[in-house]
C-alpha atoms as one frame of an Amber mdcrd trajectory, in Angstrom:
protein
  -2.800 -10.780  18.816  -5.680 -12.821  20.203  -8.061 -10.660  18.176  -6.262
 -11.603  14.959  -6.417 -15.278  15.876 -10.180 -15.037  16.434 -10.645 -13.343
  13.067  -8.454 -15.890  11.286 -10.364 -18.749  12.949 -13.634 -17.129  11.816
 -12.230 -17.264   8.249 -12.237 -13.499   7.903  -9.689 -11.906   5.577  -6.698
 -11.009   7.739  -3.082 -11.023   6.569  -0.999 -14.045   7.570   0.824 -13.129
  10.781   2.968 -14.207  13.704   4.601 -12.461  16.629   7.966 -12.683  18.309
   9.957 -11.111  21.108  12.744  -8.722  20.118  15.113 -10.839  22.211  14.631
 -13.829  19.850  17.318 -14.687  17.335  16.677 -12.822  14.088  17.922 -15.833
  12.135  15.206 -18.055  13.635  12.553 -15.365  13.124  13.567 -14.838   9.503
  12.840 -18.503   8.773   9.132 -17.698   9.274   8.971 -14.425   7.320   7.381
 -14.119   3.884   8.222 -10.943   1.973   6.993  -8.323   1.576   5.838  -7.972
   5.167   4.973  -5.333   7.738   6.572  -5.308  11.189   4.821  -3.446  13.996
   4.991  -3.196  17.775   2.023  -4.740  19.568   1.583  -1.837  21.971   2.061
   1.440  20.123  -0.532   3.546  18.289  -0.734   6.063  15.445   1.430   3.898
  13.170   4.501   4.339  15.412   7.124   1.787  14.485   5.139   0.276  11.591
   7.616  -0.594   8.839   7.423  -2.543   5.578  10.298  -4.870   4.701  10.854
  -6.383   1.263  13.864  -8.562   2.108  16.000  -9.921   4.963  18.197  -6.824
   5.208  15.233  -4.438   5.422  13.595  -6.709   7.990  16.698  -6.765  10.199
  17.077  -2.981   9.955  13.391  -2.495  10.806  13.649  -4.699  13.899  16.661
  -2.724  15.129  14.831   0.559  14.518  11.682  -0.612  16.328  13.708  -2.074
  19.215  15.429   1.311  19.666  12.030   3.032  19.694  10.606   0.587  22.234
  13.633   1.001  24.515  13.328   4.804  24.546  12.474   6.378  27.925   9.285
   7.931  26.476   7.934   4.486  25.654   9.364   2.590  28.638   7.684   4.971
  31.094   4.265   3.673  29.938   4.967   0.220  31.470   2.757  -1.349  28.809
   2.821  -5.153  28.727   4.451  -6.805  25.706   6.579  -3.795  24.791   9.161
  -6.320  23.637   6.793  -8.100  21.249   6.507  -7.416  17.517   3.877  -8.483
  15.023   4.859  -9.553  11.519   2.115  -9.643   8.930   2.037 -10.198   5.202
   1.894  -6.891   3.349  -1.457  -6.444   1.622  -1.413  -4.056  -1.356  -4.363
  -1.803  -2.017  -6.237   1.224  -0.783  -6.551   1.663   2.973  -9.609   3.049
   4.736 -10.639   3.785   8.293 -14.141   2.838   9.374 -15.922   4.512  12.269
 -19.072   2.926  13.604 -21.410   2.497  16.540 -22.554  -0.850  17.869 -25.977
  -1.151  19.467 -27.176  -4.591  20.458 -24.596  -6.154  18.166 -25.734  -4.174
  15.103 -23.043  -2.037  13.510 -24.057   1.336  12.141 -21.341   2.818   9.939
 -20.838   6.493  10.712 -18.109   7.104   8.136 -15.674   5.395   5.830 -12.565
   7.546   5.544 -10.246   7.254   2.554  -6.550   7.546   3.278  -5.493   9.299
   0.071  -1.740   9.112   0.717  -0.219   5.936  -0.717   0.445   3.823   2.370
   2.875   1.433   0.729   5.811   1.833   3.098   8.456   1.623   4.190   6.671
   3.800   6.794   2.934   4.266   7.183   2.472   7.796   8.450  -1.176   8.753
   8.281  -1.514  12.422   7.452  -5.107  12.938   6.352  -8.482  11.197   6.223
 -11.050  12.121   3.556 -14.798  11.644   3.734 -17.119  10.970   2.089 -15.223
   8.069   0.583 -14.485   8.240  -3.119 -14.754   4.447  -3.414 -17.716   2.996
  -5.284 -20.909   2.245  -3.402 -20.325  -1.455  -4.048 -16.816  -1.310  -2.538
 -18.075   0.671   0.455 -20.756  -1.984   0.952 -18.110  -4.730   0.994 -16.084
  -2.709   3.522 -19.165  -2.276   5.738 -19.949  -6.008   5.483 -16.355  -6.858
   6.432 -16.470  -4.509   9.442 -19.811  -5.984  10.581 -18.544  -9.571  10.252
 -15.425  -8.580  12.182 -17.267  -7.155  15.188 -19.622 -10.164  15.217 -16.662
 -12.579  15.237 -15.104 -10.648  18.114 -18.349 -10.776  20.094 -18.664  -7.000
  20.385 -22.148  -5.624  21.174 -22.157  -1.979  22.318 -20.062   1.123  21.809
 -17.870   2.864  19.265 -15.692   0.929  16.826 -12.684   1.966  14.755 -11.381
  -0.369  12.026  -8.515  -0.174   9.547  -9.179  -2.120   6.345  -7.213  -2.634
   3.104  -9.189  -3.086  -0.098  -7.955  -4.784  -3.262  -9.151  -7.173  -5.980
  -9.087 -10.064  -3.480 -11.462  -8.332  -1.050 -11.475  -6.309   2.153  -8.709
  -7.193   4.605  -8.989  -6.408   8.318  -5.758  -4.827   9.568  -7.005  -3.825
  13.018 -10.144  -3.155  15.035 -10.438  -1.139  18.221 -13.642  -1.205  20.235
């Protein structure tokens, strides 16, 4: 969550977002939601519990579904902090890519841009396959690389591997997540 705030403050393209605890009143949370949106747990990986909602009913159903997942013994045994916290972000249409890179002295070297050829439009975002080399134009790949480099600079990262998830559309390259 802090990472997203840093990127937003650096005026990088991230979807509008907020977080809430699953114990909060859904009615008060819904006052802040703009549809369509994506709801996701803060502490799970591999797109577990990531759900798109287009209206209030879908949002409420998604929160119940994610809450049930988070309360499962398999998840509770991890003792991760913030297991009761969800992130809500504006849904960004477009193609989604994964970027793998290596940082050395603050310089990002892109190792690969992976296309995600399955339409990741929701309501669930199961990732089944990555394809490389990317089929996107060289110009688009350049914009993705520039976005990834600006992202790691804003986060103050200097050394090591980097994984980023980015959505691309006519408005630009949108950072969905970055993992150093």
